[in-house]
N, C-alpha and C positions, 0 to 999 in steps of 0.2 A: 891855561889849558885845562879842559875838563878831565877829571881822573878816569882812567880806564879800569874795567873790572876783570880783565883776563890776565893780569900781570902775574898771578900766582899759578897760572896753568903752564905746564912744562911738557915738552917733548922728551919722553923717557926712552933711552936706548935700551933695547932688550938684550940681556945676556943670553946667548944661545950656544948650545953645543954643536949646532950645525955650522959648518964652515961654508960661507957663501961660494958658490961656483964663480970662478974667475970670469969677470965681465958680465955676470948675471944682472939683468936689467931690473931696475927698481922704479916704483912710482908711488905717489902720495894720493891717498883717497880720504875724502871728507864726507860724513853723513850728517844731515842736519834737517830737523823738523823746523821750518822757517815761520810757522804760524800764518795760515792764509788770512788775508784781511777780511774776507767775507765771513770767516768763522769767528774772528775777533769781534766783529760787529754783532754777530748773532748772539754771542755769549759775552757781551760787554760787561755784565755784572761780575764776571770773574776778574776784571781789571780795574775795579773802582778805586783801588789804592794807588794806581799809577797815573801820572800826569797825562792828560789827554794828548798833549803835544807829542809825547813819546810813542803814542799808539797810532799816529797818522802813518799811512803807507809811505808818504814821502820821506819821513824821518826814518822809519824802519828800513826802507829800501836802501838809503845811504849807509845805515849802520851795517846791514847785511852785506852789501857790496864791499865795504871797507874790511870787514872781518874775513870774508872769503878770500879776498885779494891778498890779505896778509898771510893767510894760511897757505896760499899758492898751490892748491891741489891740481893734480892731473885728471882726476875723476871726482865728480861731485854727485852724491846721491841725496835728493831732496824729497822730503815729505811735506804734505800741505802746501804744495806749489800751486798757486792759483793760475788757471790756464792763460788768463789774459795779462798776467804779470810776467810770465816766463820769457817771452822774446826780449823785452826791455832789460830784464835781469841778465840774460846771457849777453846782450849787447853791451851793457855796462861793465860786466866782468871782462869781456873781450877787450874793451877799450883800456882797461887797467892792467891787462895781463902782460907778461914779459915774453912776447913772441909765441903765445899759444894761438891755436885756431880752434875755437870752441864750437862744437856741435852738440845736439841733444836729441833724446827720445823722451816721450811723455805718455802717460796713461792717466786720463781723468777718471775720478770715481764714477761708479755706476749711477745712473739716475741724474737728479737735478743738481747735485753738488758741484761746485765750480773748481775744487782743488783735486790734486792727485799726486802722483809720484813722477819725478824726473830724474834722468841721469844725463849729466853734462860731461863731455870728455874732450880731451885735446886730440884732435884728428891728425896732428903732426906726429903723435906718438903711437896712436892706435887706429886700427881699422875695425869699424863695427861690422862684424861678420853676420850676426843674426840678432833679432830681438823678438820678445814675446810679451804682449800685454795680457795680464791675468786678471780675470774677474773672480773675486772671492765670493761672489753671489751666485747661488744655484738654486732655482725654485724647486728643484727636485729633492733638495736636502734641507731638512727643517732648520738645522743650525746655521746654514749658510744663507741667511736672509738679510744680510747687511751689505752696504755698498762699498766695502773696502776693496782695494786692488793691490796688485804687485806688478813690478816691471822687471823683466829678465833680459840680460844682454850678454852676448858673447863677443869678446874683444880678441884681436890678434895684434901682437906687438909688430910694429913696422921694422924693416930691416935696419933702420938707423939706430935701433936700440941695442946694438952690439950683440946680436944673437950669434952664438957660436955653433948652432946646430942647423942642419939642413931643414928639418921639419919646423915650421913656424910655431911660436909659443902662443897658445890660446888659453884664455881663462874666462870665468863667468863672473859678472857683477850683477846682483839682484838687490832690489830694495822694496820695502812694503811699509804700510801703515795699518796696523790692526785696529779692531774695534776698541773704543775707549771705555764703555760702560764697565765699571769695576766689578759689578756683580756677575758678569757674563764671561767667566773663565771658559765655560763650555763652548761658547761661540769662538773665542780666540783659539782654543785647542783645534776646533774644526777648521778654522782658517789656516792654522799652521800645517795641519795634515794636508789640506788642499795644496798649499804652497809647496810642500815637500814633494807631492805627487807631480806637480808642474815641473819642478826642477829636475826630477828624475827623467821625465820624458824629453826635457829640453836638452839635457847634457849627458844623461846616464851617469856613470861614475868616472868618466875618462878625463874630465877637466877640473882643475881646482876652482873653488867657488868662494867669493866674498859675498856674504849676505848681510845687509844693513837694514836699519829702519827703526821706527817707533813701534815697539811691539805692545805697548801699554801693559806691560807685564814685568813684575820684579823677577830677579834672577832665580828665586826659589819657588816660582809659581808653576802651575801645571803646563801652560803653553810653552814655557822655556824648557821644561822637562821633556815635553814631546819633541821639541826642536833638537835637543841634545841626546835623544835616545840613541843608544848604540846596539839595540837589538838587531840581530842578524848582521853583525859588524862587517862581514865581507860585502854586504850590500847596503852599507850605510854611508852617509856623507861624513860621519864623525866630526860634526861641527864643534868648534871651540870658540867660546866667547872671549874676546880680547879684554884683558884686564886694564880698566881705566882708572884704577887706584882704590884704596881702601877708604871706606866711609865717605864715598863721593855721591853726587847726585847729578841727574841730567835735567830735572824739571821739578816744579812744585805742583803737586796735586793736593791731597789731604795733608801731606807733609813733603819735605824734600826727599825724592826717591829717584832711582834710576830705572828707566823703562826703554831707553834707547841703547842699541848695541851694534857693534860690528863683530861679525863671526867669520871664521875661515874654516874651510873644509880640510880634513886630513885623511883623505881616502887612499888606501893602499893601491887601488887600481888606477889611480891617476899618474900619468907619466911625469908630470911636473908637480911641484908643491909650492905653497906660498909661505915664504919665510917672513916673519915680522921683524922689521929692523927697529921701528920705534912707534910709540903710541902717544897720542895727545891726551894727557890725563884730564879727567873731569875735575871741577872744583870740589873741595871738601864740603860736607854738609854744614860745618861751622862757617866756612867762607860764604856759602849760599845764604845762610841766615843773616850774616853780617851785611851782605850786599842787598838782600831784600828782594822783593818781587821783580821779575823781568817780564816784558821788555823794560829797559830803562834808557837813559839818555845815551848809553854807549852800546848796549846790546839790543839787537833787533828782533828777538824771538822770545817766546816763553820756554824754550828748551835751550840747552847748551849744545854746541857742535861737538861731534866726535871726529877723530882723525887717526890715521895710521899710514906708515910707510911700509910697503910690501916689496919683497924681492922674489922673483920667480926662479926657482932652482930645480 
């Protein structure tokens, strides 16, 4: 049997002073930059140290399906999802799922690129109330001249989720993939600002939000600072980055770093809040160095997946 490379990753239960509301529904969310095959081929020079067999879409497709099926999420946020691979991926996940009924929404990048963002969800558990596809390109704004996108969704928990309130529980799930160029923090800051504006008009401050994605920014960078800004706190989402572990990494760029995140809002004006029950920790940098470049024979992407279990209270 081939060795697997995720055996050291753990689901860590969060110690919280918040007491879960009796019967409060929970769900598992996974966020994953799965590496579009067209981008892999365009930048094949980045993967010269990896066996060509492991870079084929057929091999990566099987590895990605197996990993996501094992994680068993109720909602999946994907970045670098190639448009012509999405239907078969959802079909494959559906065939392996344990009684789920998977549906999805999708936003391809602006222009000629073939990849974009997708949100796949179990329609047995959630009703999709509303969706918005966001172009982070705006020819009127100098810094918004790249083809990145975001996808916003509003979900309502179905009645079979043991809701104890008359008013249905709704929450927002959003995902994005920001510009890669390491030298263009200014562009990523503009993209984050645009994304926050879109979230504001999409939901106001009345619904709890989960925001995920590949932000191509380390935690102490300017784009993340903009995202976490608590200026005018009464009119802020008050985003919090989920802690995926100390000295961990989500991808290899110039070195092993973390640029992928799951965030939750903590807005006082929201009737409901998102409590974090558990988090899927990222591998340590030392483990990443030991494992070596990815994709490999077991892992299908050049990023590691993120995961969390939320409870709506």
